[in-house]
matplotlib code that plots the C-alpha trace (Angstrom):
import matplotlib.pyplot as plt

x = [24.5, 25.8, 23.6, 26.0, 25.9, 21.8, 22.2, 24.4, 21.9, 19.3, 21.1, 21.6, 18.1, 16.9, 18.9, 17.5, 14.2, 13.7, 15.1, 12.6, 9.5, 11.0, 10.3, 6.9, 5.7, 7.3, 5.4, 2.3, 1.6, -0.8, 0.7, -2.2, -0.8, 2.6, 2.0, 0.3, 1.5, 5.2, 6.5, 5.4, 7.5, 10.1, 10.7, 10.2, 13.3, 15.1, 14.5, 15.2, 19.0, 18.7, 18.2, 20.7, 23.4, 24.0, 25.1, 24.0, 22.0, 23.2, 21.6, 21.9, 20.2, 17.2, 16.6, 16.4, 13.7, 12.3, 12.7, 11.0, 7.7, 7.6, 7.7, 4.9, 2.9, 3.3, 2.5, -0.7, 1.0, -0.4, -2.2, -1.0, -2.2, 0.0, 3.0, 2.9, 3.1, 6.2, 7.7, 7.0, 8.2, 11.6, 12.0, 11.6, 14.3, 16.4, 16.0, 16.2, 19.7, 21.1, 19.7, 18.4, 14.9, 12.0, 10.9, 7.7, 7.6, 5.8, 6.9, 7.0, 3.9, 6.0, 8.4, 6.9, 8.2, 11.6, 14.6, 18.3, 21.1, 22.2, 18.9, 17.8, 21.0, 20.3, 17.1, 17.9, 20.7, 18.5, 15.7, 18.3, 19.1, 16.1, 14.6, 10.7, 8.3, 8.5, 4.5, 6.0, 9.4, 6.8, 5.4, 8.5, 9.8, 6.4, 7.0, 10.4, 10.3, 7.6, 9.6, 13.0, 10.9, 9.4, 12.8, 14.2, 11.1, 12.5, 15.8, 17.6, 18.8, 18.6, 21.6, 20.3, 16.5, 15.6, 12.5, 10.7, 11.6, 10.2, 7.1, 6.3, 6.3, 3.9, 1.3, 2.1, 0.8, -1.7, -4.1, -4.2, -3.3, -5.1, -4.2, -3.2, -1.4, 0.7, 1.5, 3.1, 4.8, 6.5, 7.4, 9.1, 10.9, 11.7, 13.7, 15.0, 16.9, 17.9, 19.4, 21.1, 22.6, 24.3, 26.1, 27.3, 25.0, 23.1, 19.6, 16.3, 15.8, 15.8, 13.4, 10.3, 8.3, 9.3, 8.8, 5.5, 2.8, 0.3, -3.0, -4.5, -7.5, -9.7, -11.9, -14.4, -14.0, -17.3, -17.7, -19.1, -22.5, -23.1, -25.8, -23.4, -20.6, -23.3, -24.5, -20.6, -20.4, -23.5, -21.7, -18.7, -18.7, -17.5, -17.5, -14.5, -10.8, -10.8, -14.1, -12.7, -9.9, -11.8, -14.8, -11.9, -10.2, -13.1, -14.7, -11.3, -11.2, -14.9, -13.9, -10.4, -10.3, -6.7, -5.6, -5.6, -1.6, -1.6, -4.0, -1.7, 1.2, -0.4, 1.5, 0.4, 3.0, 1.2, -2.5, -2.0, -5.2, -5.0, -5.3, -7.1, -4.9, -3.5, 0.4, 1.2, 3.9, 2.0, 3.5, 2.2, 3.1, 5.9, 4.4, 3.1, -0.6, -2.3, -6.2, -8.8, -9.5, -13.2, -15.2, -16.3, -13.0, -11.4, -13.9, -13.2, -9.7, -9.8, -11.9, -9.5, -6.5, -8.0, -9.8, -9.0, -5.6, -2.9, -0.4, 2.8, 5.7, 4.6, 4.5, 1.8, -2.1, -3.5, -1.9, -2.7, -5.5, -4.1, -0.5, 1.8, 1.5, 2.5, 1.8, -0.7, 1.6, -0.2, -3.4, -4.3, -5.4, -8.2, -9.3, -9.8, -11.9, -14.2, -15.0, -15.9, -18.0, -19.8, -20.3, -21.9, -24.1, -25.4, -23.5, -22.7, -19.2, -16.9, -13.1, -11.4, -15.2, -13.4, -15.5, -12.0, -11.3, -10.3, -13.6, -14.3, -11.9, -13.3, -17.2, -16.0, -14.2, -17.3, -19.4, -17.6, -17.9, -21.4, -21.7, -20.3, -17.0, -14.1, -12.2, -9.2, -10.4, -10.9, -7.6, -6.0, -7.9, -7.4, -3.9, -3.7, -0.8, -2.5, -6.1, -6.8, -7.1, -10.4, -12.0, -12.6, -14.8, -17.0, -17.5, -18.9, -21.4, -24.2, -26.9, -24.8, -23.6, -27.3, -27.8, -25.1, -27.4, -29.0, -32.5, -33.6, -36.6, -36.7, -34.7, -37.1, -36.1, -35.8, -35.8, -35.5, -32.5, -32.3, -30.6]
y = [39.6, 40.9, 40.3, 38.1, 36.1, 35.4, 34.9, 31.9, 30.5, 30.9, 29.7, 26.3, 25.9, 27.1, 24.3, 21.5, 23.0, 22.6, 19.3, 18.9, 19.9, 17.7, 15.2, 15.4, 16.8, 13.6, 11.2, 13.3, 15.6, 18.0, 21.9, 22.7, 20.2, 20.9, 24.5, 24.3, 21.0, 21.1, 24.5, 27.0, 24.3, 23.9, 27.6, 27.9, 25.5, 27.3, 30.7, 28.7, 28.0, 31.8, 32.7, 29.8, 31.5, 28.5, 29.1, 25.9, 22.7, 21.4, 18.0, 18.9, 22.5, 20.7, 18.0, 21.4, 22.9, 19.2, 19.5, 22.8, 21.8, 18.6, 21.4, 23.8, 20.7, 19.7, 23.1, 23.5, 26.1, 24.1, 20.9, 17.0, 17.2, 20.4, 18.9, 15.8, 17.5, 19.4, 16.7, 14.7, 17.7, 17.4, 13.4, 14.7, 17.0, 14.4, 12.1, 14.1, 15.3, 12.2, 9.8, 12.4, 11.1, 10.1, 6.6, 7.9, 5.6, 6.8, 8.3, 6.0, 7.0, 7.3, 9.8, 12.4, 11.0, 12.9, 10.9, 12.5, 11.2, 8.2, 6.8, 7.1, 5.4, 2.3, 1.9, 2.1, -0.3, -2.5, -2.6, -3.0, -6.4, -7.6, -10.1, -9.7, -8.4, -4.6, -4.2, -5.6, -3.6, -0.4, -1.8, -2.7, 0.8, 2.6, 0.7, 0.5, 4.8, 5.0, 3.4, 5.6, 8.7, 8.0, 7.3, 10.9, 12.1, 11.4, 12.3, 8.6, 6.6, 3.1, 2.5, 3.9, 2.0, 0.3, -2.0, 0.5, 2.7, 0.1, -0.3, 3.4, 2.9, 0.0, 2.0, 4.8, 2.7, 1.0, 4.5, 4.1, 1.3, -2.0, -5.3, -7.2, -3.5, -3.7, -7.7, -6.6, -4.0, -6.4, -9.0, -6.0, -4.7, -7.8, -8.1, -4.7, -5.5, -8.6, -6.8, -4.3, -7.1, -8.8, -5.3, -5.3, -2.7, -3.2, -4.7, -5.7, -8.6, -11.1, -9.6, -10.7, -7.4, -8.1, -12.2, -12.4, -13.9, -11.4, -12.8, -11.7, -10.3, -12.3, -9.6, -11.0, -9.3, -8.8, -10.1, -8.3, -9.7, -11.1, -7.6, -5.3, -6.6, -6.8, -3.6, -2.1, -3.7, -1.7, 1.8, 1.1, 2.6, -0.1, 1.9, 4.3, 2.8, 2.9, 1.5, -1.3, -1.8, -1.5, -4.1, -6.7, -6.3, -6.7, -9.3, -11.2, -10.7, -12.2, -15.3, -16.4, -15.1, -13.5, -10.9, -7.8, -7.0, -10.0, -8.5, -5.5, -7.2, -9.6, -9.5, -9.8, -13.4, -14.8, -15.1, -18.5, -17.8, -21.3, -23.6, -20.8, -20.3, -17.7, -19.0, -16.3, -16.1, -14.9, -11.9, -12.8, -16.5, -16.5, -19.5, -20.3, -20.6, -21.4, -20.5, -21.2, -18.4, -18.0, -16.9, -13.8, -12.6, -13.8, -11.6, -8.5, -8.8, -9.5, -6.1, -4.1, -5.3, -4.6, -1.7, 0.2, -0.6, 2.1, 1.2, 0.8, -1.3, -2.0, -5.6, -5.4, -5.6, -3.1, 0.4, 3.7, 5.1, 8.8, 9.9, 8.9, 5.7, 3.2, -0.1, 0.5, 1.3, -1.2, -2.4, 0.5, 1.6, -1.0, 0.1, 3.3, 2.1, -0.1, 3.1, 5.1, 2.4, 1.8, 5.1, 5.7, 2.6, 3.7, 1.1, 2.6, 1.9, 3.4, 3.3, 0.0, -2.0, -4.5, -3.9, -3.0, -4.9, -8.2, -8.3, -10.0, -12.6, -13.2, -13.5, -15.6, -18.0, -17.9, -18.8, -21.7, -23.0, -22.2, -24.3, -27.8, -27.0, -28.6, -26.7, -28.5, -27.3, -23.7, -23.7, -24.6, -22.1, -19.1, -20.0, -20.4, -22.7, -23.1, -25.2, -23.1, -20.1, -21.5, -21.1, -17.4, -18.3, -21.0, -18.4, -16.4, -19.1, -17.9, -19.9, -23.1, -21.8, -21.8, -25.4, -26.5, -24.0, -26.6, -25.5, -26.5, -29.0, -31.9, -30.0, -29.3, -26.0, -27.2, -24.3, -21.6, -23.3, -25.3, -29.0]
z = [-3.5, -7.1, -10.3, -11.7, -8.5, -9.1, -12.2, -11.9, -9.5, -11.6, -14.7, -13.0, -12.0, -15.4, -16.9, -14.5, -14.2, -17.9, -18.3, -15.7, -17.9, -20.5, -19.0, -17.5, -20.9, -22.5, -20.4, -21.1, -18.1, -19.0, -19.1, -16.3, -14.1, -14.8, -13.5, -11.1, -9.3, -10.3, -11.9, -8.8, -6.5, -8.6, -8.2, -4.7, -4.3, -6.9, -4.3, -1.2, -2.6, -3.8, 0.1, 1.5, -0.5, -2.8, -6.3, -7.4, -6.7, -3.2, -1.9, 1.6, 1.0, -0.6, 2.2, 4.5, 2.0, 2.5, 6.8, 6.2, 4.7, 7.1, 9.7, 8.2, 8.1, 11.4, 12.7, 10.4, 8.5, 5.3, 4.2, 4.4, 0.6, -0.1, 2.0, -0.1, -3.3, -2.2, -1.2, -4.1, -6.5, -3.9, -5.1, -8.3, -8.5, -6.6, -8.7, -12.4, -10.5, -10.0, -13.3, -15.9, -15.9, -13.6, -12.7, -11.4, -8.0, -5.1, -1.6, 0.9, 3.5, 6.5, 4.5, 7.0, 10.1, 10.7, 12.3, 13.4, 11.4, 13.6, 14.0, 10.1, 9.0, 11.5, 10.7, 6.9, 7.4, 9.3, 6.5, 3.9, 6.2, 5.6, 2.8, 3.0, 0.7, 0.2, 1.6, 4.8, 4.2, 4.8, 7.7, 9.1, 8.4, 10.1, 13.1, 14.0, 12.8, 15.2, 18.0, 17.3, 17.1, 20.3, 21.8, 20.5, 21.9, 25.4, 24.3, 24.3, 21.8, 20.9, 23.0, 26.2, 26.3, 29.2, 29.8, 31.9, 28.1, 26.1, 28.6, 27.8, 24.5, 24.6, 26.7, 24.5, 21.3, 23.0, 23.3, 19.5, 18.0, 18.3, 19.9, 16.4, 15.5, 19.0, 18.5, 15.1, 16.6, 18.6, 16.0, 14.4, 17.6, 18.2, 14.7, 15.2, 18.2, 17.3, 14.5, 16.8, 19.2, 15.7, 15.5, 19.0, 20.4, 23.6, 23.3, 24.6, 21.8, 24.8, 27.1, 28.0, 27.0, 23.3, 23.8, 25.5, 23.5, 22.7, 21.4, 17.7, 17.1, 15.0, 13.4, 10.7, 7.5, 5.4, 2.4, -0.8, -1.8, -5.3, -5.4, -4.5, -7.2, -9.7, -8.6, -8.8, -12.2, -13.4, -12.8, -15.0, -18.3, -20.3, -23.6, -22.5, -21.8, -18.3, -18.0, -20.3, -17.8, -14.5, -16.0, -17.2, -13.3, -11.5, -13.5, -13.2, -9.7, -8.9, -11.4, -10.2, -6.9, -7.3, -5.1, -6.0, -6.3, -8.1, -10.9, -10.8, -11.4, -14.1, -17.6, -20.6, -21.2, -17.9, -19.7, -21.7, -24.3, -26.2, -23.1, -21.7, -18.0, -15.9, -14.7, -12.2, -9.1, -6.2, -4.5, -1.0, -1.0, -3.8, -5.0, -8.4, -9.0, -12.4, -13.1, -15.2, -17.4, -17.7, -20.6, -18.6, -17.8, -21.2, -23.1, -20.9, -20.7, -24.6, -25.2, -22.7, -25.0, -28.4, -27.8, -24.6, -23.9, -25.0, -27.4, -25.6, -24.6, -21.4, -20.4, -17.4, -18.5, -16.8, -16.9, -15.9, -17.9, -17.8, -18.2, -17.3, -18.9, -16.8, -15.1, -11.6, -8.4, -6.3, -4.9, -3.5, -6.7, -6.9, -3.1, -4.6, -7.9, -5.8, -3.4, -6.1, -7.9, -4.7, -3.9, -7.2, -6.6, -3.6, -1.2, 2.2, 3.3, 6.1, 6.7, 7.7, 7.2, 5.1, 1.9, -0.1, -3.4, -1.3, -0.5, -4.0, -3.1, 0.2, -1.9, -4.2, -1.5, 0.9, -2.8, -3.0, 0.3, 0.2, -3.2, -1.4, -3.0, -0.6, 1.8, 0.0, -3.5, -2.3, -0.8, -3.8, -6.3, -4.1, -3.6, 0.3, 1.6, 5.0, 4.5, 7.9, 6.3, 4.6, 7.9, 7.3, 4.7, 6.6, 9.2, 6.4, 5.4, 8.1, 6.4, 6.8, 10.2, 11.2, 10.8, 13.2, 16.1, 18.8, 19.9, 23.3, 22.0, 24.9, 27.6, 30.4, 33.0, 36.3, 39.0, 36.4, 34.7, 31.6, 31.9]

ax = plt.figure().add_subplot(projection="3d")
ax.plot(x, y, z, "-o")
ax.set_aspect("equal")
plt.show()
């Protein structure tokens, strides 16, 4: 390979890398982070092109680098965290070359599960045909991707799947998924096979295995106690910008019962300071909801906006405390925060224990029921469309439930039995 050939490759990528670094700096990323988390991997991508004999940036070559990184992870050569960093850098290059800028979107969590070209195409076409919330799209994508990956493992494609193959997939999933997860999986696969039928492919949408009833598990998630909630607030340093933000989000959640995703999506214009209300379009139900802005929540939000929130033109109330300055991605950020403060407060937690940020909402709902607030008003306050959803808060009211228990007073035993 001559010197001019190598120089052409380097010059092409030097232009791309220089532009990328410039955008990262403009986003407020520190030089140390740019060098440690980005530039070295960018150079590795450039070298991969070089070794593949490519003169310029090539989309297919970048995809090959991406596949190679996933293979290294699955072979145990690199950690999951490092694999995700590599994939993130691939996304950054792909986005910059395509748009000339970075929007800092998060890579889907299911991206590490690769499919062949035919299956990937039909999956993406199916997902594009759906009109559901982004979080639901993620669940559906994960389920169908898992299914198609199983099909590929058995050297099939979706046009050749039989009832026996589908049954084998159910058995495979039953070894590591809960009954509720399998119930959701069944629902998504039924949608997928119905879509295949609409496109003229053989499908099993009418089969009994996809239409049989699977009773959902009714797991009662715990509510955060008020003592735990106040212990969490005590761990927040309200003299810092991030502390003011976190404190405001926790107080708002406890006083309004808003879902975490609605707090993340709250905009400055949604707060009516004159009338003391918050007006939102709920992310989950797509319905409007007006809530009172309590004095405590209003004061906390005001302190954050005036004394802690970075000066920017972002329309959302709560934004990232570190560069790049942007709105928080999703409610997972709130789960991370509550876990951090729970650990500082010495509150014991474990994976999937129901003590995430949503437990604050359950805390308020249970408190309202215990205080004698009607189920209808509780449902309206929390934005539930179905009043039966309030049953979970009634079930958590152990004090009231104990009063419903019947003792054995006045009932005499006969031959060792109570009658």
